[in-house]
N, C-alpha and C positions, 0 to 999 in steps of 0.2 A: 504493500499499500503506500502510496505516495502523498505527498502534501497536496496536490491537486485533486487527489480523491477526496481528500477531507473537504477541501473548499468547495468541491463539486456537490457533495453531501450536504454541506451547509446551505448551499443555494436551493437544493432540491426541497429541503425542510422549509425555507422560507416560503417557496411557491406552494407547498402542501398546506403550510399553517394558513396562508392566504384564502385557500379554497375549505379551509375547515378539515382537512384530512391528514394530519400530521403522522408520521410512521416512525418506528424503532430505528436506532440507531445502526443496527445490522443491516437491515433491508435498505437504507440510504447509502450505506457503504458499498453494498453488493451492487446496487444499481450504478452508482458513481464509478466504480471500477469498471463495469461493462460498457458504459457510455464513454468513458476516457480511452477505452482500448478498441472501441469500435466492433465489440461482440454483442451478439443477440443473447438475452438470458432465456432460457427456457426452464420453466418450473410448473409447479402444481399449485403454487401460492398465490391466489388472486389478489393479494394485497399490492403486488406490483403493477396491476392495472391503473391505480391511482398515480404512481409515479410516473409511468408511461405517458398519461394524460397531459403531465404538465413539464413533460421533457422530451429529449429525442431519444428515450430508451426503446431499444427495439426488444419487443417482447413476444414470446410464445408460451401460451398456457397449454398444457398437456394435461390428459386426464389419467 
């Protein structure tokens, strides 16, 4: 994890709080790392949908 990942996570939380849907630190850091590295996040955790809505997170929800 790099400083830019922490900064991106903070920015994500600010946006999410603005729409009333804050997230936990772990989810924010996972999303930030994926965004900063240009990687798609493939997960079963639907909480990431909120993050994808306020960011450039590429997300795939699997069942």
